[in-house]
C-alpha positions, 0 to 999 in steps of 0.5 A: 030520553025516557019519555020516548017509551015507544021508540024502537031505533035510537040513532044519536051517532056522530054528534057532540054529545057529552055528559054521562049516559046511565041506565036511568036514561034508558029505563023506559025504552021498553021497545028499543031494538037498535041503539047507535051512539057511536062517534060521540067521544065526550059521551061517558057510558056509565051503566051498572053491570047488573042492570037488566034493561027492559028491552032486547037489542038487535044491534048496538054501537058505542064506538068511540064513546067513553066506556072504561069498563066492559059493558056487562049488561050486554049479557042480558041481550040474547038477540044481538047480531051486531055489536060495535064497542070499538075505540071505547077506551075499555080497559077490562077483561071480557067475562067468560059468560059473554061468549056463550049466549051471543053466538046464535045470532051474532054476525058482527062483533067489533071490540078493536082499539081498546085495552081489553086483556085476558084470554080468548075463549076456545070456541068450537067452530060450530058455535060461531055462525058462518057469516060472523065477522069478529074484530078483536085487536088491541090486546 
């Protein structure tokens, strides 16, 4: 994947990918803006929490991939409008800093069917865009 340095949209969804995807696979994709890996249930996402990607995503879908920890590297992505990390096997808390930078562009957030625990933040109504759709189940 690292040799695709000019790629902007990467969609490998609904395949039978297996193994482990790490920051090493994505580190040369500086123009990447959309990453869709959903429905690859044998694909383990193992990206360091403190990794700072060379790209800024607009959308990401890791639905039904194996991702046991909350993907904290998403905190570096200030342009996201679509996040789907549902059914990813996440058994973790959401860092409180996750909620602050994302609300300006976010339109769709799906965290459903995980084992996410901890409190939801008390966000003032003006913090969330009018069209935002949030799915947060499996508490």
